[in-house]
Backbone as XML, in Angstrom:
<?xml version="1.0"?>
<chain id="A" units="angstrom">
  <residue number="1" name="MET">
    <atom name="N" x="32.572" y="-25.957" z="39.941"/>
    <atom name="CA" x="32.803" y="-27.339" z="40.407"/>
    <atom name="C" x="34.084" y="-27.443" z="41.180"/>
  </residue>
  <residue number="2" name="GLU">
    <atom name="N" x="34.124" y="-28.173" z="42.280"/>
    <atom name="CA" x="35.016" y="-28.316" z="43.257"/>
    <atom name="C" x="35.931" y="-29.385" z="42.958"/>
  </residue>
  <residue number="3" name="ALA">
    <atom name="N" x="37.187" y="-29.260" z="43.028"/>
    <atom name="CA" x="38.070" y="-30.412" z="42.690"/>
    <atom name="C" x="38.414" y="-31.151" z="44.045"/>
  </residue>
  <residue number="4" name="THR">
    <atom name="N" x="38.640" y="-32.491" z="44.062"/>
    <atom name="CA" x="38.877" y="-33.177" z="45.225"/>
    <atom name="C" x="40.270" y="-33.572" z="45.363"/>
  </residue>
  <residue number="5" name="PRO">
    <atom name="N" x="41.072" y="-33.002" z="46.375"/>
    <atom name="CA" x="42.474" y="-33.194" z="46.392"/>
    <atom name="C" x="42.662" y="-34.506" z="46.911"/>
  </residue>
  <residue number="6" name="LEU">
    <atom name="N" x="43.832" y="-35.206" z="46.207"/>
    <atom name="CA" x="44.335" y="-36.433" z="46.725"/>
    <atom name="C" x="45.771" y="-36.407" z="46.910"/>
  </residue>
  <residue number="7" name="MET">
    <atom name="N" x="46.363" y="-36.786" z="48.162"/>
    <atom name="CA" x="47.819" y="-36.723" z="48.509"/>
    <atom name="C" x="48.402" y="-38.008" z="47.783"/>
  </residue>
  <residue number="8" name="THR">
    <atom name="N" x="49.332" y="-37.751" z="47.018"/>
    <atom name="CA" x="50.263" y="-38.849" z="46.539"/>
    <atom name="C" x="51.664" y="-38.550" z="46.949"/>
  </residue>
  <residue number="9" name="PRO">
    <atom name="N" x="52.607" y="-39.481" z="46.973"/>
    <atom name="CA" x="54.113" y="-39.154" z="47.314"/>
    <atom name="C" x="54.634" y="-38.272" z="46.414"/>
  </residue>
  <residue number="10" name="ALA">
    <atom name="N" x="54.430" y="-38.234" z="45.256"/>
    <atom name="CA" x="55.096" y="-37.356" z="44.269"/>
    <atom name="C" x="54.611" y="-35.803" z="44.210"/>
  </residue>
  <residue number="11" name="SER">
    <atom name="N" x="53.085" y="-35.683" z="44.409"/>
    <atom name="CA" x="52.722" y="-34.376" z="44.193"/>
    <atom name="C" x="50.954" y="-34.443" z="44.769"/>
  </residue>
  <residue number="12" name="LEU">
    <atom name="N" x="50.476" y="-33.314" z="44.754"/>
    <atom name="CA" x="49.271" y="-33.085" z="44.921"/>
    <atom name="C" x="48.492" y="-33.219" z="43.716"/>
  </residue>
  <residue number="13" name="ILE">
    <atom name="N" x="47.509" y="-34.065" z="43.507"/>
    <atom name="CA" x="46.713" y="-34.189" z="42.305"/>
    <atom name="C" x="45.236" y="-33.966" z="42.536"/>
  </residue>
  <residue number="14" name="TYR">
    <atom name="N" x="44.757" y="-33.266" z="41.660"/>
    <atom name="CA" x="43.221" y="-33.110" z="41.768"/>
    <atom name="C" x="42.623" y="-33.959" z="40.754"/>
  </residue>
  <residue number="15" name="ARG">
    <atom name="N" x="41.496" y="-34.560" z="41.396"/>
    <atom name="CA" x="40.649" y="-35.417" z="40.468"/>
    <atom name="C" x="39.532" y="-34.468" z="40.050"/>
  </residue>
  <residue number="16" name="HIS">
    <atom name="N" x="39.428" y="-34.207" z="38.751"/>
    <atom name="CA" x="38.354" y="-33.284" z="38.224"/>
    <atom name="C" x="37.900" y="-34.004" z="36.943"/>
  </residue>
  <residue number="17" name="VAL">
    <atom name="N" x="36.724" y="-33.842" z="36.630"/>
    <atom name="CA" x="35.986" y="-34.316" z="35.405"/>
    <atom name="C" x="35.674" y="-33.122" z="34.520"/>
  </residue>
  <residue number="18" name="SER">
    <atom name="N" x="36.258" y="-32.937" z="33.469"/>
    <atom name="CA" x="35.994" y="-31.716" z="32.575"/>
    <atom name="C" x="34.462" y="-31.847" z="32.149"/>
  </residue>
  <residue number="19" name="VAL">
    <atom name="N" x="33.728" y="-30.757" z="32.331"/>
    <atom name="CA" x="32.264" y="-30.885" z="31.751"/>
    <atom name="C" x="32.257" y="-30.410" z="30.500"/>
  </residue>
  <residue number="20" name="MET">
    <atom name="N" x="31.251" y="-30.992" z="29.774"/>
    <atom name="CA" x="31.031" y="-30.434" z="28.223"/>
    <atom name="C" x="32.155" y="-30.531" z="27.394"/>
  </residue>
  <residue number="21" name="GLN">
    <atom name="N" x="33.080" y="-31.578" z="27.596"/>
    <atom name="CA" x="34.260" y="-31.606" z="26.758"/>
    <atom name="C" x="33.949" y="-31.954" z="25.404"/>
  </residue>
  <residue number="22" name="ASP">
    <atom name="N" x="32.992" y="-32.832" z="25.097"/>
    <atom name="CA" x="32.578" y="-33.165" z="23.706"/>
    <atom name="C" x="31.980" y="-31.929" z="23.003"/>
  </residue>
  <residue number="23" name="GLU">
    <atom name="N" x="31.213" y="-31.267" z="23.812"/>
    <atom name="CA" x="30.596" y="-29.915" z="23.167"/>
    <atom name="C" x="31.645" y="-28.885" z="22.805"/>
  </residue>
  <residue number="24" name="VAL">
    <atom name="N" x="32.651" y="-28.776" z="23.688"/>
    <atom name="CA" x="33.677" y="-27.810" z="23.472"/>
    <atom name="C" x="34.536" y="-28.157" z="22.150"/>
  </residue>
  <residue number="25" name="LEU">
    <atom name="N" x="34.772" y="-29.405" z="21.922"/>
    <atom name="CA" x="35.491" y="-29.921" z="20.815"/>
    <atom name="C" x="34.701" y="-29.878" z="19.555"/>
  </residue>
  <residue number="26" name="ARG">
    <atom name="N" x="33.335" y="-30.091" z="19.651"/>
    <atom name="CA" x="32.425" y="-30.013" z="18.507"/>
    <atom name="C" x="32.378" y="-28.485" z="18.000"/>
  </residue>
  <residue number="27" name="TYR">
    <atom name="N" x="32.284" y="-27.608" z="19.053"/>
    <atom name="CA" x="32.293" y="-26.104" z="18.861"/>
    <atom name="C" x="33.443" y="-25.381" z="18.293"/>
  </residue>
  <residue number="28" name="LEU">
    <atom name="N" x="34.554" y="-25.909" z="18.828"/>
    <atom name="CA" x="35.880" y="-25.326" z="18.318"/>
    <atom name="C" x="36.392" y="-25.962" z="17.063"/>
  </residue>
  <residue number="29" name="ARG">
    <atom name="N" x="36.070" y="-27.435" z="16.949"/>
    <atom name="CA" x="36.755" y="-28.154" z="15.598"/>
    <atom name="C" x="38.105" y="-27.965" z="15.474"/>
  </residue>
  <residue number="30" name="PRO">
    <atom name="N" x="38.948" y="-28.144" z="16.509"/>
    <atom name="CA" x="40.382" y="-27.966" z="16.450"/>
    <atom name="C" x="40.955" y="-28.574" z="15.196"/>
  </residue>
  <residue number="31" name="LYS">
    <atom name="N" x="41.910" y="-27.860" z="14.460"/>
    <atom name="CA" x="42.581" y="-28.390" z="13.394"/>
    <atom name="C" x="44.102" y="-28.075" z="13.504"/>
  </residue>
  <residue number="32" name="SER">
    <atom name="N" x="44.739" y="-29.054" z="12.968"/>
    <atom name="CA" x="46.315" y="-28.953" z="12.908"/>
    <atom name="C" x="46.778" y="-27.788" z="12.614"/>
  </residue>
  <residue number="33" name="GLY">
    <atom name="N" x="47.706" y="-27.223" z="13.503"/>
    <atom name="CA" x="48.430" y="-25.949" z="13.332"/>
    <atom name="C" x="47.688" y="-24.780" z="13.998"/>
  </residue>
  <residue number="34" name="GLU">
    <atom name="N" x="46.460" y="-24.981" z="14.426"/>
    <atom name="CA" x="45.796" y="-23.743" z="15.216"/>
    <atom name="C" x="46.449" y="-23.674" z="16.660"/>
  </residue>
  <residue number="35" name="THR">
    <atom name="N" x="46.217" y="-22.390" z="17.056"/>
    <atom name="CA" x="46.655" y="-21.989" z="18.404"/>
    <atom name="C" x="45.404" y="-21.570" z="19.170"/>
  </residue>
  <residue number="36" name="PHE">
    <atom name="N" x="45.418" y="-21.994" z="20.466"/>
    <atom name="CA" x="44.301" y="-21.859" z="21.327"/>
    <atom name="C" x="44.694" y="-21.221" z="22.609"/>
  </residue>
  <residue number="37" name="LEU">
    <atom name="N" x="43.727" y="-20.649" z="23.185"/>
    <atom name="CA" x="43.995" y="-20.016" z="24.614"/>
    <atom name="C" x="42.933" y="-20.456" z="25.548"/>
  </residue>
  <residue number="38" name="ASP">
    <atom name="N" x="43.471" y="-21.109" z="26.695"/>
    <atom name="CA" x="42.584" y="-21.638" z="27.766"/>
    <atom name="C" x="42.711" y="-20.587" z="28.919"/>
  </residue>
  <residue number="39" name="GLY">
    <atom name="N" x="41.749" y="-19.874" z="29.027"/>
    <atom name="CA" x="41.914" y="-18.661" z="30.127"/>
    <atom name="C" x="41.680" y="-19.233" z="31.627"/>
  </residue>
  <residue number="40" name="THR">
    <atom name="N" x="41.164" y="-20.476" z="31.883"/>
    <atom name="CA" x="41.081" y="-21.175" z="33.030"/>
    <atom name="C" x="41.528" y="-22.603" z="32.924"/>
  </residue>
  <residue number="41" name="VAL">
    <atom name="N" x="42.917" y="-22.804" z="32.710"/>
    <atom name="CA" x="43.333" y="-24.107" z="32.486"/>
    <atom name="C" x="43.015" y="-25.134" z="33.540"/>
  </residue>
  <residue number="42" name="GLY">
    <atom name="N" x="42.926" y="-24.710" z="34.818"/>
    <atom name="CA" x="42.561" y="-25.718" z="35.896"/>
    <atom name="C" x="43.509" y="-26.911" z="35.877"/>
  </residue>
  <residue number="43" name="SER">
    <atom name="N" x="43.087" y="-28.130" z="35.794"/>
    <atom name="CA" x="43.745" y="-29.310" z="35.835"/>
    <atom name="C" x="44.284" y="-29.772" z="34.450"/>
  </residue>
  <residue number="44" name="GLY">
    <atom name="N" x="43.792" y="-28.943" z="33.332"/>
    <atom name="CA" x="44.200" y="-29.441" z="32.046"/>
    <atom name="C" x="43.295" y="-30.196" z="31.237"/>
  </residue>
  <residue number="45" name="GLY">
    <atom name="N" x="42.042" y="-30.518" z="31.706"/>
    <atom name="CA" x="41.326" y="-31.544" z="31.080"/>
    <atom name="C" x="40.863" y="-31.001" z="29.582"/>
  </residue>
  <residue number="46" name="HIS">
    <atom name="N" x="40.352" y="-29.815" z="29.286"/>
    <atom name="CA" x="39.972" y="-29.163" z="28.108"/>
    <atom name="C" x="41.286" y="-29.021" z="27.333"/>
  </residue>
  <residue number="47" name="THR">
    <atom name="N" x="42.317" y="-28.531" z="27.846"/>
    <atom name="CA" x="43.566" y="-28.290" z="27.205"/>
    <atom name="C" x="44.127" y="-29.569" z="26.624"/>
  </residue>
  <residue number="48" name="ALA">
    <atom name="N" x="44.059" y="-30.656" z="27.278"/>
    <atom name="CA" x="44.610" y="-31.855" z="26.712"/>
    <atom name="C" x="43.616" y="-32.402" z="25.592"/>
  </residue>
  <residue number="49" name="ALA">
    <atom name="N" x="42.428" y="-32.231" z="25.759"/>
    <atom name="CA" x="41.472" y="-32.775" z="24.602"/>
    <atom name="C" x="41.713" y="-31.781" z="23.396"/>
  </residue>
  <residue number="50" name="ILE">
    <atom name="N" x="41.894" y="-30.610" z="23.580"/>
    <atom name="CA" x="42.124" y="-29.560" z="22.376"/>
    <atom name="C" x="43.455" y="-30.037" z="21.736"/>
  </residue>
  <residue number="51" name="LEU">
    <atom name="N" x="44.560" y="-30.138" z="22.553"/>
    <atom name="CA" x="45.750" y="-30.532" z="22.003"/>
    <atom name="C" x="45.726" y="-31.732" z="21.212"/>
  </residue>
  <residue number="52" name="ASP">
    <atom name="N" x="45.160" y="-32.609" z="21.839"/>
    <atom name="CA" x="45.101" y="-34.083" z="21.165"/>
    <atom name="C" x="44.367" y="-33.977" z="19.882"/>
  </residue>
  <residue number="53" name="ALA">
    <atom name="N" x="43.248" y="-33.123" z="19.841"/>
    <atom name="CA" x="42.367" y="-33.086" z="18.656"/>
    <atom name="C" x="43.076" y="-32.249" z="17.636"/>
  </residue>
  <residue number="54" name="CYS">
    <atom name="N" x="44.010" y="-31.310" z="17.927"/>
    <atom name="CA" x="44.526" y="-30.565" z="16.868"/>
    <atom name="C" x="45.898" y="-30.983" z="16.380"/>
  </residue>
  <residue number="55" name="GLY">
    <atom name="N" x="46.336" y="-32.243" z="16.789"/>
    <atom name="CA" x="47.433" y="-32.967" z="16.285"/>
    <atom name="C" x="48.683" y="-32.301" z="16.696"/>
  </residue>
  <residue number="56" name="PRO">
    <atom name="N" x="49.839" y="-32.836" z="16.078"/>
    <atom name="CA" x="51.081" y="-32.528" z="16.571"/>
    <atom name="C" x="51.511" y="-30.934" z="16.188"/>
  </residue>
  <residue number="57" name="ARG">
    <atom name="N" x="50.834" y="-30.252" z="15.411"/>
    <atom name="CA" x="51.211" y="-28.815" z="15.119"/>
    <atom name="C" x="50.286" y="-27.852" z="15.968"/>
  </residue>
  <residue number="58" name="GLY">
    <atom name="N" x="49.287" y="-28.368" z="16.563"/>
    <atom name="CA" x="48.545" y="-27.370" z="17.329"/>
    <atom name="C" x="49.174" y="-26.780" z="18.680"/>
  </residue>
  <residue number="59" name="ARG">
    <atom name="N" x="48.795" y="-25.674" z="19.016"/>
    <atom name="CA" x="49.557" y="-25.028" z="20.285"/>
    <atom name="C" x="48.429" y="-24.301" z="21.214"/>
  </residue>
  <residue number="60" name="MET">
    <atom name="N" x="48.870" y="-24.270" z="22.397"/>
    <atom name="CA" x="47.990" y="-23.721" z="23.496"/>
    <atom name="C" x="48.747" y="-22.850" z="24.314"/>
  </residue>
  <residue number="61" name="LEU">
    <atom name="N" x="48.022" y="-21.692" z="24.694"/>
    <atom name="CA" x="48.638" y="-20.855" z="25.794"/>
    <atom name="C" x="47.505" y="-21.043" z="27.000"/>
  </residue>
  <residue number="62" name="GLY">
    <atom name="N" x="47.973" y="-21.481" z="28.152"/>
    <atom name="CA" x="47.013" y="-21.846" z="29.216"/>
    <atom name="C" x="47.196" y="-20.897" z="30.305"/>
  </residue>
  <residue number="63" name="LEU">
    <atom name="N" x="46.219" y="-20.223" z="30.813"/>
    <atom name="CA" x="46.452" y="-19.319" z="31.981"/>
    <atom name="C" x="45.589" y="-19.850" z="33.313"/>
  </residue>
  <residue number="64" name="ASP">
    <atom name="N" x="46.090" y="-19.526" z="34.302"/>
    <atom name="CA" x="45.271" y="-19.945" z="35.640"/>
    <atom name="C" x="45.890" y="-19.120" z="36.789"/>
  </residue>
  <residue number="65" name="ARG">
    <atom name="N" x="45.070" y="-18.636" z="37.518"/>
    <atom name="CA" x="45.728" y="-17.776" z="38.662"/>
    <atom name="C" x="45.958" y="-18.614" z="39.925"/>
  </residue>
  <residue number="66" name="ASP">
    <atom name="N" x="45.623" y="-19.857" z="39.723"/>
    <atom name="CA" x="45.951" y="-20.642" z="40.862"/>
    <atom name="C" x="47.347" y="-21.546" z="40.656"/>
  </residue>
  <residue number="67" name="GLU">
    <atom name="N" x="48.353" y="-21.229" z="41.301"/>
    <atom name="CA" x="49.584" y="-21.926" z="41.058"/>
    <atom name="C" x="49.512" y="-23.410" z="41.205"/>
  </residue>
  <residue number="68" name="ARG">
    <atom name="N" x="48.797" y="-23.804" z="42.161"/>
    <atom name="CA" x="48.636" y="-25.455" z="42.340"/>
    <atom name="C" x="47.959" y="-25.871" z="41.292"/>
  </residue>
  <residue number="69" name="ALA">
    <atom name="N" x="46.997" y="-25.291" z="40.569"/>
    <atom name="CA" x="46.287" y="-25.936" z="39.431"/>
    <atom name="C" x="47.347" y="-26.067" z="38.269"/>
  </residue>
  <residue number="70" name="LEU">
    <atom name="N" x="48.003" y="-24.891" z="38.086"/>
    <atom name="CA" x="49.077" y="-24.935" z="37.037"/>
    <atom name="C" x="50.214" y="-26.103" z="37.332"/>
  </residue>
  <residue number="71" name="ALA">
    <atom name="N" x="50.424" y="-26.337" z="38.426"/>
    <atom name="CA" x="51.338" y="-27.490" z="38.929"/>
    <atom name="C" x="50.772" y="-28.826" z="38.400"/>
  </residue>
  <residue number="72" name="VAL">
    <atom name="N" x="49.453" y="-28.998" z="38.699"/>
    <atom name="CA" x="48.772" y="-30.278" z="38.351"/>
    <atom name="C" x="48.654" y="-30.238" z="36.739"/>
  </residue>
  <residue number="73" name="ALA">
    <atom name="N" x="48.469" y="-29.207" z="36.176"/>
    <atom name="CA" x="48.262" y="-29.044" z="34.729"/>
    <atom name="C" x="49.601" y="-29.530" z="34.061"/>
  </residue>
  <residue number="74" name="ARG">
    <atom name="N" x="50.636" y="-28.848" z="34.648"/>
    <atom name="CA" x="52.017" y="-29.225" z="33.968"/>
    <atom name="C" x="52.375" y="-30.675" z="34.040"/>
  </residue>
  <residue number="75" name="GLN">
    <atom name="N" x="51.989" y="-31.341" z="35.033"/>
    <atom name="CA" x="52.114" y="-32.839" z="35.286"/>
    <atom name="C" x="51.202" y="-33.562" z="34.376"/>
  </residue>
  <residue number="76" name="ARG">
    <atom name="N" x="49.987" y="-33.133" z="34.229"/>
    <atom name="CA" x="48.874" y="-33.846" z="33.332"/>
    <atom name="C" x="49.248" y="-33.829" z="31.845"/>
  </residue>
  <residue number="77" name="LEU">
    <atom name="N" x="49.747" y="-32.562" z="31.619"/>
    <atom name="CA" x="49.917" y="-32.043" z="30.135"/>
    <atom name="C" x="51.451" y="-32.388" z="29.689"/>
  </residue>
  <residue number="78" name="ASP">
    <atom name="N" x="52.183" y="-33.166" z="30.322"/>
    <atom name="CA" x="53.704" y="-33.436" z="30.008"/>
    <atom name="C" x="53.819" y="-33.826" z="28.727"/>
  </residue>
  <residue number="79" name="ALA">
    <atom name="N" x="52.989" y="-34.633" z="28.247"/>
    <atom name="CA" x="53.015" y="-35.031" z="26.760"/>
    <atom name="C" x="52.944" y="-34.040" z="25.682"/>
  </residue>
  <residue number="80" name="PHE">
    <atom name="N" x="52.476" y="-32.859" z="26.138"/>
    <atom name="CA" x="52.251" y="-31.646" z="25.125"/>
    <atom name="C" x="53.145" y="-30.605" z="25.448"/>
  </residue>
  <residue number="81" name="VAL">
    <atom name="N" x="54.289" y="-30.758" z="26.222"/>
    <atom name="CA" x="55.177" y="-29.708" z="26.829"/>
    <atom name="C" x="55.796" y="-28.852" z="25.716"/>
  </residue>
  <residue number="82" name="ASP">
    <atom name="N" x="55.963" y="-29.428" z="24.545"/>
    <atom name="CA" x="56.669" y="-28.721" z="23.437"/>
    <atom name="C" x="55.598" y="-27.838" z="22.595"/>
  </residue>
  <residue number="83" name="ARG">
    <atom name="N" x="54.386" y="-28.131" z="22.978"/>
    <atom name="CA" x="53.308" y="-27.361" z="22.142"/>
    <atom name="C" x="52.418" y="-26.353" z="23.122"/>
  </residue>
  <residue number="84" name="MET">
    <atom name="N" x="52.798" y="-26.210" z="24.323"/>
    <atom name="CA" x="51.918" y="-25.427" z="25.175"/>
    <atom name="C" x="52.835" y="-24.530" z="25.983"/>
  </residue>
  <residue number="85" name="VAL">
    <atom name="N" x="52.245" y="-23.474" z="26.524"/>
    <atom name="CA" x="52.876" y="-22.492" z="27.504"/>
    <atom name="C" x="51.788" y="-22.443" z="28.649"/>
  </residue>
  <residue number="86" name="LEU">
    <atom name="N" x="52.192" y="-22.556" z="29.789"/>
    <atom name="CA" x="51.254" y="-22.397" z="30.825"/>
    <atom name="C" x="51.733" y="-21.153" z="31.749"/>
  </residue>
  <residue number="87" name="VAL">
    <atom name="N" x="50.900" y="-20.194" z="31.955"/>
    <atom name="CA" x="51.152" y="-18.877" z="32.635"/>
    <atom name="C" x="50.418" y="-18.701" z="33.854"/>
  </residue>
  <residue number="88" name="HIS">
    <atom name="N" x="51.090" y="-18.206" z="34.930"/>
    <atom name="CA" x="50.248" y="-18.002" z="36.056"/>
    <atom name="C" x="49.669" y="-16.535" z="35.951"/>
  </residue>
  <residue number="89" name="ALA">
    <atom name="N" x="48.390" y="-16.487" z="35.513"/>
    <atom name="CA" x="47.808" y="-15.267" z="35.243"/>
    <atom name="C" x="46.286" y="-15.334" z="35.354"/>
  </residue>
  <residue number="90" name="ASN">
    <atom name="N" x="45.661" y="-14.388" z="35.561"/>
    <atom name="CA" x="44.136" y="-14.390" z="35.524"/>
    <atom name="C" x="43.697" y="-14.259" z="34.000"/>
  </residue>
  <residue number="91" name="PHE">
    <atom name="N" x="42.681" y="-14.679" z="33.745"/>
    <atom name="CA" x="42.071" y="-14.722" z="32.142"/>
    <atom name="C" x="42.024" y="-13.226" z="31.850"/>
  </residue>
  <residue number="92" name="SER">
    <atom name="N" x="41.715" y="-12.313" z="32.680"/>
    <atom name="CA" x="41.705" y="-10.946" z="32.283"/>
    <atom name="C" x="42.997" y="-10.369" z="31.752"/>
  </residue>
  <residue number="93" name="GLN">
    <atom name="N" x="44.271" y="-11.026" z="32.037"/>
    <atom name="CA" x="45.542" y="-10.673" z="31.663"/>
    <atom name="C" x="45.820" y="-11.425" z="30.270"/>
  </residue>
  <residue number="94" name="ALA">
    <atom name="N" x="45.054" y="-11.996" z="29.647"/>
    <atom name="CA" x="45.194" y="-12.834" z="28.476"/>
    <atom name="C" x="46.061" y="-11.988" z="27.462"/>
  </residue>
  <residue number="95" name="GLY">
    <atom name="N" x="45.553" y="-10.685" z="27.044"/>
    <atom name="CA" x="46.106" y="-9.902" z="26.192"/>
    <atom name="C" x="47.636" y="-9.637" z="26.466"/>
  </residue>
  <residue number="96" name="GLU">
    <atom name="N" x="47.874" y="-9.275" z="27.878"/>
    <atom name="CA" x="49.402" y="-9.091" z="28.273"/>
    <atom name="C" x="50.117" y="-10.406" z="28.096"/>
  </residue>
  <residue number="97" name="ALA">
    <atom name="N" x="49.635" y="-11.564" z="28.438"/>
    <atom name="CA" x="50.397" y="-12.779" z="28.228"/>
    <atom name="C" x="50.622" y="-13.119" z="26.727"/>
  </residue>
  <residue number="98" name="LEU">
    <atom name="N" x="49.714" y="-12.831" z="25.951"/>
    <atom name="CA" x="49.927" y="-13.055" z="24.565"/>
    <atom name="C" x="50.901" y="-12.046" z="23.843"/>
  </residue>
  <residue number="99" name="ALA">
    <atom name="N" x="50.873" y="-10.854" z="24.389"/>
    <atom name="CA" x="51.924" y="-9.852" z="23.933"/>
    <atom name="C" x="53.312" y="-10.349" z="24.362"/>
  </residue>
  <residue number="100" name="ARG">
    <atom name="N" x="53.480" y="-10.814" z="25.613"/>
    <atom name="CA" x="54.752" y="-11.244" z="26.110"/>
    <atom name="C" x="55.355" y="-12.450" z="25.231"/>
  </residue>
  <residue number="101" name="LEU">
    <atom name="N" x="54.611" y="-13.178" z="24.792"/>
    <atom name="CA" x="54.840" y="-14.459" z="24.080"/>
    <atom name="C" x="55.072" y="-14.127" z="22.379"/>
  </residue>
  <residue number="102" name="GLY">
    <atom name="N" x="54.664" y="-12.902" z="22.115"/>
    <atom name="CA" x="54.772" y="-12.659" z="20.818"/>
    <atom name="C" x="53.739" y="-13.298" z="19.967"/>
  </residue>
</chain>
């Protein structure tokens, strides 16, 4: 799915609707204190939904190879900044990213 860029004075924002978000949440059943990995964080839609569902103790490592997408995700996920780490990496580098973060 292609995102549509919109220019705003503050930043470049992508308008994107996360697909199958309800199904992802139903399958994962996030619970408080769990840690998740989003291998293609994009604009952060699924990440936000998962972090919201797993409450104040849930954590997320989000990866994306597109630095612009990570910038959008950082802005969108600002409310979760203390519970997530976003890394510029391909999902194939998930093991390395997890090892670096301990």
